[in-house]
C-alpha positions, 0 to 999 in steps of 0.5 A, a space after each residue: 321523317 314519316 314512315 311512308 318515306 321509308 321504302 325497303 329495296 335491295 341494292 342491286 348495282 352501281 355505275 360511275 357517271 363519266 365526267 361527273 365524279 358521282 356513282 349512281 346506285 340502283 336500289 330495286 323495290 318491288 313493284 307494289 311500292 311503285 306508288 310509295 316511291 312515287 309518292 315519296 320521291 315524285 318523278 325524277 326531273 332533269 333540271 331538279 334534285 331530290 336529296 335522299 338518304 340510303 341506309 343499310 336496314 340490316 346486313 341480311 347478306 352478312 348474317 346469311 354468308 359471313 365471311 367467317 363463322 361467328 366462332 372464328 370472328 370471336 376468336 380473332 376479336 379475342 386476339 385484339 388488344 382493343 377487344 380486351 381493353 373494351 371487355 375490361 371497361 364495359 364488363 369488368 365483373 366478367 373480366 375480374 372474374 375470369 382473370 382471377 381464376 386464370 392468373 397468368 393466362 395470356 390475355 386472349 385466353 381470358 377474353 375467350 372465357 369473358 366471351 363465353 361467360 357473356 354468351 353463355 356458352 361453353 365453347 365459342 363454336 356454340 356461336 355457330 349452332 345456338 342462335 341465342 348465343 349467336 344473337 348475344 355475340 352479335 349485340 356484343 360485337 356491335 357494341 364493341 364496333 361502336 365502342 371503337 368509334 367513341 
């Protein structure tokens, strides 16, 4: 794919098309991008179709207004058994050093310590205030979500 076919837009709306079992999505692009859109897709025709892909470039909306603070997201993950397994498998050195010094502690407590070590914070609340720590948490969380799919 050449880069001229990649056009950034904003998902603005959708509508159901009655009787056709399809959904039309509306992606708004800046007017300056009109020549690019035309070059990439041409004119719509009633008798033909141009298949395109739609991809989320990055979830800026989620970064601006997350459903939960990152510290809350981390706390919820630490209570998931799958997250503990992920940390043990993928971050064994952090897990082993944390669990050995916390013998008898509940798994979520060990997970919290591992997350703090990986993210370089003393408290998960720093994930909400320290941009570098927040980025490390987002990377860790994305890695966990990808691991879940394997």
